[in-house]
TIVO-2410 file (N, C-alpha, C; in nm, 3 decimals):
# residues 108
REC num residu      c1      c2      c3 atome chaine
REC   1      M  -1.087  -1.281  -0.455     N      A
REC   1      M  -1.031  -1.165  -0.390    CA      A
REC   1      M  -0.879  -1.169  -0.410     C      A
REC   2      F  -0.819  -1.048  -0.421     N      A
REC   2      F  -0.675  -1.035  -0.442    CA      A
REC   2      F  -0.622  -0.929  -0.346     C      A
REC   3      I  -0.509  -0.957  -0.282     N      A
REC   3      I  -0.446  -0.862  -0.191    CA      A
REC   3      I  -0.313  -0.820  -0.250     C      A
REC   4      A  -0.297  -0.689  -0.268     N      A
REC   4      A  -0.172  -0.631  -0.318    CA      A
REC   4      A  -0.102  -0.562  -0.200     C      A
REC   5      M   0.024  -0.599  -0.182     N      A
REC   5      M   0.100  -0.541  -0.070    CA      A
REC   5      M   0.233  -0.486  -0.120     C      A
REC   6      N   0.273  -0.375  -0.063     N      A
REC   6      N   0.406  -0.320  -0.086    CA      A
REC   6      N   0.473  -0.302   0.049     C      A
REC   7      R   0.598  -0.346   0.059     N      A
REC   7      R   0.678  -0.327   0.180    CA      A
REC   7      R   0.772  -0.209   0.156     C      A
REC   8      F   0.778  -0.121   0.256     N      A
REC   8      F   0.864  -0.004   0.249    CA      A
REC   8      F   0.959  -0.009   0.368     C      A
REC   9      K   1.087   0.004   0.342     N      A
REC   9      K   1.187   0.013   0.447    CA      A
REC   9      K   1.224   0.161   0.460     C      A
REC  10      V   1.175   0.222   0.567     N      A
REC  10      V   1.189   0.367   0.586    CA      A
REC  10      V   1.308   0.395   0.677     C      A
REC  11      L   1.391   0.486   0.632     N      A
REC  11      L   1.514   0.519   0.706    CA      A
REC  11      L   1.484   0.580   0.843     C      A
REC  12      P   1.569   0.555   0.941     N      A
REC  12      P   1.550   0.616   1.074    CA      A
REC  12      P   1.542   0.768   1.062     C      A
REC  13      G   1.447   0.825   1.132     N      A
REC  13      G   1.427   0.970   1.129    CA      A
REC  13      G   1.333   1.017   1.020     C      A
REC  14      A   1.298   0.931   0.925     N      A
REC  14      A   1.210   0.969   0.814    CA      A
REC  14      A   1.067   0.917   0.834     C      A
REC  15      E   1.041   0.853   0.946     N      A
REC  15      E   0.910   0.792   0.968    CA      A
REC  15      E   0.797   0.895   0.964     C      A
REC  16      S   0.814   1.009   1.030     N      A
REC  16      S   0.708   1.111   1.033    CA      A
REC  16      S   0.680   1.165   0.893     C      A
REC  17      D   0.787   1.189   0.816     N      A
REC  17      D   0.768   1.238   0.679    CA      A
REC  17      D   0.698   1.134   0.593     C      A
REC  18      F   0.738   1.008   0.606     N      A
REC  18      F   0.676   0.900   0.531    CA      A
REC  18      F   0.526   0.892   0.564     C      A
REC  19      E   0.493   0.892   0.693     N      A
REC  19      E   0.353   0.883   0.732    CA      A
REC  19      E   0.273   1.003   0.684     C      A
REC  20      A   0.333   1.121   0.688     N      A
REC  20      A   0.264   1.241   0.641    CA      A
REC  20      A   0.232   1.231   0.492     C      A
REC  21      V   0.327   1.180   0.413     N      A
REC  21      V   0.302   1.163   0.269    CA      A
REC  21      V   0.180   1.075   0.248     C      A
REC  22      W   0.172   0.963   0.318     N      A
REC  22      W   0.061   0.869   0.298    CA      A
REC  22      W  -0.070   0.920   0.356     C      A
REC  23      L  -0.065   0.985   0.471     N      A
REC  23      L  -0.187   1.032   0.534    CA      A
REC  23      L  -0.248   1.153   0.463     C      A
REC  24      N  -0.167   1.227   0.389     N      A
REC  24      N  -0.214   1.350   0.326    CA      A
REC  24      N  -0.232   1.340   0.175     C      A
REC  25      R  -0.205   1.225   0.116     N      A
REC  25      R  -0.216   1.213  -0.029    CA      A
REC  25      R  -0.356   1.167  -0.070     C      A
REC  26      E  -0.391   1.198  -0.194     N      A
REC  26      E  -0.516   1.150  -0.252    CA      A
REC  26      E  -0.484   1.020  -0.324     C      A
REC  27      S  -0.543   0.911  -0.279     N      A
REC  27      S  -0.509   0.779  -0.335    CA      A
REC  27      S  -0.576   0.752  -0.469     C      A
REC  28      H  -0.693   0.809  -0.494     N      A
REC  28      H  -0.770   0.788  -0.616    CA      A
REC  28      H  -0.823   0.644  -0.628     C      A
REC  29      L  -0.806   0.562  -0.526     N      A
REC  29      L  -0.850   0.422  -0.533    CA      A
REC  29      L  -1.001   0.410  -0.552     C      A
REC  30      H  -1.076   0.498  -0.489     N      A
REC  30      H  -1.222   0.490  -0.497    CA      A
REC  30      H  -1.275   0.513  -0.638     C      A
REC  31      K  -1.190   0.559  -0.729     N      A
REC  31      K  -1.232   0.586  -0.866    CA      A
REC  31      K  -1.222   0.464  -0.956     C      A
REC  32      V  -1.168   0.355  -0.905     N      A
REC  32      V  -1.137   0.239  -0.988    CA      A
REC  32      V  -1.227   0.121  -0.951     C      A
REC  33      P  -1.286   0.053  -1.051     N      A
REC  33      P  -1.369  -0.064  -1.022    CA      A
REC  33      P  -1.289  -0.174  -0.951     C      A
REC  34      G  -1.355  -0.239  -0.858     N      A
REC  34      G  -1.295  -0.355  -0.791    CA      A
REC  34      G  -1.219  -0.323  -0.664     C      A
REC  35      F  -1.198  -0.195  -0.632     N      A
REC  35      F  -1.130  -0.160  -0.508    CA      A
REC  35      F  -1.221  -0.190  -0.390     C      A
REC  36      V  -1.167  -0.255  -0.286     N      A
REC  36      V  -1.245  -0.288  -0.167    CA      A
REC  36      V  -1.196  -0.209  -0.045     C      A
REC  37      E  -1.065  -0.217  -0.015     N      A
REC  37      E  -1.017  -0.160   0.112    CA      A
REC  37      E  -0.867  -0.138   0.107     C      A
REC  38      F  -0.820  -0.034   0.176     N      A
REC  38      F  -0.677  -0.004   0.183    CA      A
REC  38      F  -0.636   0.015   0.329     C      A
REC  39      H  -0.516  -0.035   0.362     N      A
REC  39      H  -0.457  -0.014   0.494    CA      A
REC  39      H  -0.309   0.020   0.476     C      A
REC  40      M  -0.259   0.117   0.552     N      A
REC  40      M  -0.115   0.140   0.562    CA      A
REC  40      M  -0.076   0.092   0.701     C      A
REC  41      L   0.022   0.003   0.705     N      A
REC  41      L   0.061  -0.063   0.829    CA      A
REC  41      L   0.200  -0.019   0.873     C      A
REC  42      R   0.216   0.010   1.001     N      A
REC  42      R   0.347   0.040   1.060    CA      A
REC  42      R   0.396  -0.085   1.128     C      A
REC  43      G   0.514  -0.130   1.089     N      A
REC  43      G   0.569  -0.254   1.143    CA      A
REC  43      G   0.684  -0.231   1.239     C      A
REC  44      P   0.766  -0.333   1.256     N      A
REC  44      P   0.873  -0.328   1.355    CA      A
REC  44      P   0.986  -0.233   1.317     C      A
REC  45      Q   1.052  -0.183   1.420     N      A
REC  45      Q   1.173  -0.103   1.404    CA      A
REC  45      Q   1.291  -0.198   1.396     C      A
REC  46      R   1.374  -0.181   1.297     N      A
REC  46      R   1.497  -0.260   1.280    CA      A
REC  46      R   1.616  -0.169   1.303     C      A
REC  47      D   1.737  -0.224   1.296     N      A
REC  47      D   1.857  -0.142   1.315    CA      A
REC  47      D   1.868  -0.031   1.213     C      A
REC  48      D   1.837  -0.061   1.086     N      A
REC  48      D   1.859   0.037   0.979    CA      A
REC  48      D   1.731   0.088   0.912     C      A
REC  49      H   1.613   0.050   0.961     N      A
REC  49      H   1.487   0.097   0.903    CA      A
REC  49      H   1.367   0.060   0.991     C      A
REC  50      R   1.254   0.125   0.961     N      A
REC  50      R   1.125   0.081   1.015    CA      A
REC  50      R   1.048   0.025   0.897     C      A
REC  51      L   0.985  -0.089   0.918     N      A
REC  51      L   0.908  -0.153   0.812    CA      A
REC  51      L   0.765  -0.099   0.810     C      A
REC  52      Y   0.718  -0.065   0.691     N      A
REC  52      Y   0.579  -0.028   0.667    CA      A
REC  52      Y   0.529  -0.118   0.554     C      A
REC  53      S   0.397  -0.136   0.548     N      A
REC  53      S   0.339  -0.214   0.440    CA      A
REC  53      S   0.204  -0.155   0.402     C      A
REC  54      S   0.183  -0.140   0.272     N      A
REC  54      S   0.049  -0.106   0.224    CA      A
REC  54      S  -0.022  -0.236   0.192     C      A
REC  55      H  -0.151  -0.241   0.220     N      A
REC  55      H  -0.231  -0.363   0.207    CA      A
REC  55      H  -0.362  -0.323   0.141     C      A
REC  56      T  -0.378  -0.360   0.015     N      A
REC  56      T  -0.498  -0.320  -0.059    CA      A
REC  56      T  -0.574  -0.444  -0.103     C      A
REC  57      I  -0.703  -0.445  -0.075     N      A
REC  57      I  -0.789  -0.557  -0.112    CA      A
REC  57      I  -0.868  -0.520  -0.237     C      A
REC  58      W  -0.864  -0.612  -0.335     N      A
REC  58      W  -0.933  -0.595  -0.462    CA      A
REC  58      W  -1.030  -0.712  -0.482     C      A
REC  59      K  -1.133  -0.692  -0.559     N      A
REC  59      K  -1.228  -0.800  -0.588    CA      A
REC  59      K  -1.160  -0.913  -0.666     C      A
REC  60      S  -1.060  -0.878  -0.749     N      A
REC  60      S  -0.988  -0.980  -0.826    CA      A
REC  60      S  -0.852  -0.925  -0.868     C      A
REC  61      E  -0.766  -1.014  -0.914     N      A
REC  61      E  -0.637  -0.970  -0.966    CA      A
REC  61      E  -0.656  -0.883  -1.091     C      A
REC  62      E  -0.757  -0.915  -1.171     N      A
REC  62      E  -0.785  -0.836  -1.290    CA      A
REC  62      E  -0.819  -0.691  -1.254     C      A
REC  63      H  -0.895  -0.672  -1.146     N      A
REC  63      H  -0.925  -0.537  -1.101    CA      A
REC  63      H  -0.798  -0.464  -1.058     C      A
REC  64      F  -0.710  -0.535  -0.986     N      A
REC  64      F  -0.583  -0.474  -0.946    CA      A
REC  64      F  -0.501  -0.434  -1.069     C      A
REC  65      L  -0.492  -0.522  -1.167     N      A
REC  65      L  -0.415  -0.491  -1.287    CA      A
REC  65      L  -0.476  -0.373  -1.362     C      A
REC  66      G  -0.608  -0.363  -1.361     N      A
REC  66      G  -0.674  -0.248  -1.421    CA      A
REC  66      G  -0.634  -0.118  -1.352     C      A
REC  67      W  -0.623  -0.123  -1.220     N      A
REC  67      W  -0.578  -0.007  -1.141    CA      A
REC  67      W  -0.437   0.035  -1.185     C      A
REC  68      T  -0.347  -0.062  -1.203     N      A
REC  68      T  -0.209  -0.027  -1.237    CA      A
REC  68      T  -0.197   0.036  -1.375     C      A
REC  69      R  -0.299   0.020  -1.459     N      A
REC  69      R  -0.297   0.078  -1.593    CA      A
REC  69      R  -0.386   0.202  -1.605     C      A
REC  70      S  -0.442   0.245  -1.494     N      A
REC  70      S  -0.540   0.354  -1.497    CA      A
REC  70      S  -0.477   0.493  -1.480     C      A
REC  71      E  -0.553   0.592  -1.523     N      A
REC  71      E  -0.515   0.731  -1.500    CA      A
REC  71      E  -0.512   0.761  -1.350     C      A
REC  72      A  -0.603   0.700  -1.275     N      A
REC  72      A  -0.606   0.719  -1.129    CA      A
REC  72      A  -0.476   0.672  -1.066     C      A
REC  73      F  -0.419   0.562  -1.114     N      A
REC  73      F  -0.291   0.511  -1.064    CA      A
REC  73      F  -0.180   0.614  -1.090     C      A
REC  74      R  -0.177   0.666  -1.213     N      A
REC  74      R  -0.075   0.766  -1.246    CA      A
REC  74      R  -0.091   0.890  -1.159     C      A
REC  75      D  -0.214   0.933  -1.137     N      A
REC  75      D  -0.239   1.050  -1.052    CA      A
REC  75      D  -0.195   1.026  -0.908     C      A
REC  76      A  -0.222   0.907  -0.857     N      A
REC  76      A  -0.188   0.875  -0.718    CA      A
REC  76      A  -0.038   0.867  -0.695     C      A
REC  77      H   0.039   0.837  -0.800     N      A
REC  77      H   0.183   0.817  -0.785    CA      A
REC  77      H   0.267   0.932  -0.837     C      A
REC  78      K   0.203   1.043  -0.874     N      A
REC  78      K   0.277   1.161  -0.920    CA      A
REC  78      K   0.373   1.206  -0.811     C      A
REC  79      G   0.496   1.229  -0.849     N      A
REC  79      G   0.594   1.283  -0.755    CA      A
REC  79      G   0.648   1.183  -0.655     C      A
REC  80      A   0.612   1.056  -0.666     N      A
REC  80      A   0.659   0.957  -0.568    CA      A
REC  80      A   0.810   0.945  -0.569     C      A
REC  81      G   0.874   0.965  -0.681     N      A
REC  81      G   1.019   0.956  -0.689    CA      A
REC  81      G   1.090   1.060  -0.605     C      A
REC  82      G   1.023   1.169  -0.575     N      A
REC  82      G   1.082   1.274  -0.493    CA      A
REC  82      G   1.097   1.235  -0.348     C      A
REC  83      N   1.039   1.123  -0.308     N      A
REC  83      N   1.044   1.078  -0.169    CA      A
REC  83      N   1.153   0.974  -0.144     C      A
REC  84      K   1.234   0.942  -0.244     N      A
REC  84      K   1.332   0.835  -0.230    CA      A
REC  84      K   1.428   0.848  -0.112     C      A
REC  85      P   1.469   0.970  -0.071     N      A
REC  85      P   1.561   0.976   0.044    CA      A
REC  85      P   1.504   0.916   0.173     C      A
REC  86      M   1.375   0.885   0.174     N      A
REC  86      M   1.314   0.825   0.293    CA      A
REC  86      M   1.333   0.674   0.299     C      A
REC  87      Y   1.370   0.611   0.188     N      A
REC  87      Y   1.366   0.466   0.177    CA      A
REC  87      Y   1.503   0.400   0.176     C      A
REC  88      L   1.507   0.282   0.232     N      A
REC  88      L   1.622   0.193   0.218    CA      A
REC  88      L   1.585   0.096   0.106     C      A
REC  89      G   1.631   0.121  -0.015     N      A
REC  89      G   1.594   0.037  -0.129    CA      A
REC  89      G   1.458   0.075  -0.186     C      A
REC  90      H   1.411  -0.004  -0.281     N      A
REC  90      H   1.283   0.019  -0.347    CA      A
REC  90      H   1.171  -0.052  -0.271     C      A
REC  91      P   1.046  -0.003  -0.284     N      A
REC  91      P   0.934  -0.079  -0.228    CA      A
REC  91      P   0.931  -0.219  -0.290     C      A
REC  92      E   0.890  -0.317  -0.211     N      A
REC  92      E   0.884  -0.456  -0.256    CA      A
REC  92      E   0.739  -0.499  -0.268     C      A
REC  93      F   0.695  -0.528  -0.391     N      A
REC  93      F   0.557  -0.569  -0.416    CA      A
REC  93      F   0.538  -0.718  -0.393     C      A
REC  94      E   0.422  -0.752  -0.336     N      A
REC  94      E   0.379  -0.891  -0.321    CA      A
REC  94      E   0.229  -0.895  -0.349     C      A
REC  95      G   0.186  -0.986  -0.435     N      A
REC  95      G   0.045  -1.003  -0.465    CA      A
REC  95      G  -0.003  -1.140  -0.423     C      A
REC  96      F  -0.123  -1.146  -0.366     N      A
REC  96      F  -0.175  -1.272  -0.312    CA      A
REC  96      F  -0.319  -1.293  -0.357     C      A
REC  97      E  -0.347  -1.412  -0.407     N      A
REC  97      E  -0.484  -1.453  -0.433    CA      A
REC  97      E  -0.537  -1.516  -0.305     C      A
REC  98      V  -0.651  -1.470  -0.259     N      A
REC  98      V  -0.709  -1.522  -0.135    CA      A
REC  98      V  -0.769  -1.659  -0.162     C      A
REC  99      I  -0.729  -1.758  -0.082     N      A
REC  99      I  -0.783  -1.893  -0.099    CA      A
REC  99      I  -0.874  -1.933   0.017     C      A
REC 100      Q  -0.868  -1.857   0.128     N      A
REC 100      Q  -0.957  -1.885   0.240    CA      A
REC 100      Q  -0.976  -1.758   0.320     C      A
REC 101      T  -1.099  -1.736   0.366     N      A
REC 101      T  -1.129  -1.625   0.455    CA      A
REC 101      T  -1.209  -1.681   0.572     C      A
REC 102      V  -1.167  -1.648   0.693     N      A
REC 102      V  -1.237  -1.688   0.814    CA      A
REC 102      V  -1.278  -1.559   0.885     C      A
REC 103      T  -1.405  -1.546   0.917     N      A
REC 103      T  -1.452  -1.427   0.987    CA      A
REC 103      T  -1.513  -1.466   1.121     C      A
REC 104      N  -1.519  -1.372   1.211     N      A
REC 104      N  -1.579  -1.393   1.343    CA      A
REC 104      N  -1.719  -1.334   1.341     C      A
REC 105      P  -1.822  -1.415   1.347     N      A
REC 105      P  -1.958  -1.363   1.344    CA      A
REC 105      P  -1.992  -1.282   1.469     C      A
REC 106      N  -1.910  -1.293   1.574     N      A
REC 106      N  -1.935  -1.222   1.699    CA      A
REC 106      N  -1.854  -1.093   1.711     C      A
REC 107      A  -1.774  -1.061   1.611     N      A
REC 107      A  -1.692  -0.940   1.618    CA      A
REC 107      A  -1.780  -0.817   1.608     C      A
REC 108      D  -1.743  -0.716   1.679     N      A
REC 108      D  -1.821  -0.590   1.676    CA      A
REC 108      D  -1.788  -0.509   1.555     C      A
***
Protein backbone atom coordinates (compact mmCIF):
# COMPACT_ATOMS: atom_id res chain seq x y z
CA UNK A 1 0.00 0.00 0.00
CA UNK A 2 1.15 3.56 -0.76
CA UNK A 3 -0.13 6.85 0.68
CA UNK A 4 0.27 10.05 -1.32
CA UNK A 5 -0.19 13.29 0.58
CA UNK A 6 -0.10 16.94 -0.41
CA UNK A 7 0.03 19.76 2.15
CA UNK A 8 -1.63 23.03 1.24
CA UNK A 9 -1.07 26.27 3.14
CA UNK A 10 -4.24 28.26 2.48
CA UNK A 11 -4.23 32.01 3.01
CA UNK A 12 -6.55 33.51 5.66
CA UNK A 13 -9.94 34.27 4.16
CA UNK A 14 -9.49 31.79 1.28
CA UNK A 15 -10.55 28.68 3.20
CA UNK A 16 -14.14 28.63 1.88
CA UNK A 17 -12.98 29.06 -1.72
CA UNK A 18 -10.34 26.34 -1.30
CA UNK A 19 -12.86 23.90 0.18
CA UNK A 20 -15.39 24.69 -2.56
CA UNK A 21 -12.80 23.91 -5.26
CA UNK A 22 -12.12 20.49 -3.72
CA UNK A 23 -15.70 19.62 -2.82
CA UNK A 24 -17.04 20.52 -6.27
CA UNK A 25 -14.34 19.14 -8.56
CA UNK A 26 -14.33 15.83 -10.42
CA UNK A 27 -11.27 13.94 -9.18
CA UNK A 28 -11.28 11.20 -11.86
CA UNK A 29 -9.53 8.92 -9.32
CA UNK A 30 -12.09 6.15 -9.75
CA UNK A 31 -10.99 5.79 -13.39
CA UNK A 32 -7.46 4.69 -12.51
CA UNK A 33 -6.35 1.18 -11.44
CA UNK A 34 -5.07 0.86 -7.90
CA UNK A 35 -6.99 3.77 -6.35
CA UNK A 36 -8.37 2.85 -2.91
CA UNK A 37 -9.48 5.95 -0.99
CA UNK A 38 -9.19 9.75 -0.86
CA UNK A 39 -9.53 12.20 2.04
CA UNK A 40 -9.20 15.99 2.15
CA UNK A 41 -8.19 17.04 5.65
CA UNK A 42 -8.59 20.43 7.35
CA UNK A 43 -5.80 21.07 9.81
CA UNK A 44 -4.78 23.73 12.30
CA UNK A 45 -5.06 27.47 11.83
CA UNK A 46 -1.69 29.23 11.93
CA UNK A 47 -0.85 32.94 11.97
CA UNK A 48 -0.43 33.16 8.19
CA UNK A 49 -2.38 30.13 6.86
CA UNK A 50 -4.67 27.19 7.53
CA UNK A 51 -3.14 23.80 6.82
CA UNK A 52 -4.98 21.31 4.61
CA UNK A 53 -3.78 17.92 3.43
CA UNK A 54 -4.96 15.54 0.74
CA UNK A 55 -4.50 11.87 1.67
CA UNK A 56 -4.85 9.28 -1.08
CA UNK A 57 -4.41 5.55 -0.58
CA UNK A 58 -3.15 3.44 -3.49
CA UNK A 59 -2.60 -0.31 -3.78
CA UNK A 60 1.07 0.40 -4.62
CA UNK A 61 3.48 3.17 -5.51
CA UNK A 62 3.39 1.91 -9.10
CA UNK A 63 -0.37 2.53 -9.20
CA UNK A 64 0.18 6.06 -7.87
CA UNK A 65 2.84 6.73 -10.51
CA UNK A 66 0.47 5.44 -13.17
CA UNK A 67 -2.11 7.97 -11.96
CA UNK A 68 0.39 10.83 -12.29
CA UNK A 69 0.96 9.89 -15.95
CA UNK A 70 -2.70 9.33 -16.82
CA UNK A 71 -5.21 11.36 -18.79
CA UNK A 72 -7.42 11.25 -15.68
CA UNK A 73 -4.67 13.07 -13.73
CA UNK A 74 -4.45 15.79 -16.38
CA UNK A 75 -8.25 16.14 -16.39
CA UNK A 76 -8.41 16.39 -12.60
CA UNK A 77 -5.77 19.14 -12.49
CA UNK A 78 -7.04 21.34 -15.34
CA UNK A 79 -7.10 24.96 -14.26
CA UNK A 80 -5.40 24.31 -10.92
CA UNK A 81 -2.95 27.14 -11.57
CA UNK A 82 -5.83 29.60 -11.51
CA UNK A 83 -6.25 28.97 -7.78
CA UNK A 84 -2.76 30.13 -6.74
CA UNK A 85 -3.94 33.31 -4.94
CA UNK A 86 -5.37 30.96 -2.28
CA UNK A 87 -2.01 29.44 -1.33
CA UNK A 88 1.02 30.39 0.69
CA UNK A 89 3.68 28.71 -1.45
CA UNK A 90 3.30 25.54 -3.52
CA UNK A 91 1.61 22.33 -2.35
CA UNK A 92 4.15 20.02 -0.66
CA UNK A 93 4.06 16.37 -1.76
CA UNK A 94 4.94 13.49 0.56
CA UNK A 95 4.73 9.81 -0.41
CA UNK A 96 4.74 6.94 2.07
CA UNK A 97 5.03 3.19 1.69
CA UNK A 98 2.89 1.53 4.35
CA UNK A 99 4.94 -0.83 6.51
CA UNK A 100 2.32 -1.60 9.17
CA UNK A 101 -1.45 -1.39 9.46
CA UNK A 102 -3.33 -1.91 12.72
CA UNK A 103 -7.12 -2.14 12.61
CA UNK A 104 -9.77 -2.35 15.31
CA UNK A 105 -11.92 -5.45 14.79
CA UNK A 106 -14.55 -3.86 17.08
CA UNK A 107 -14.89 -0.59 15.16
CA UNK A 108 -18.30 0.11 13.70
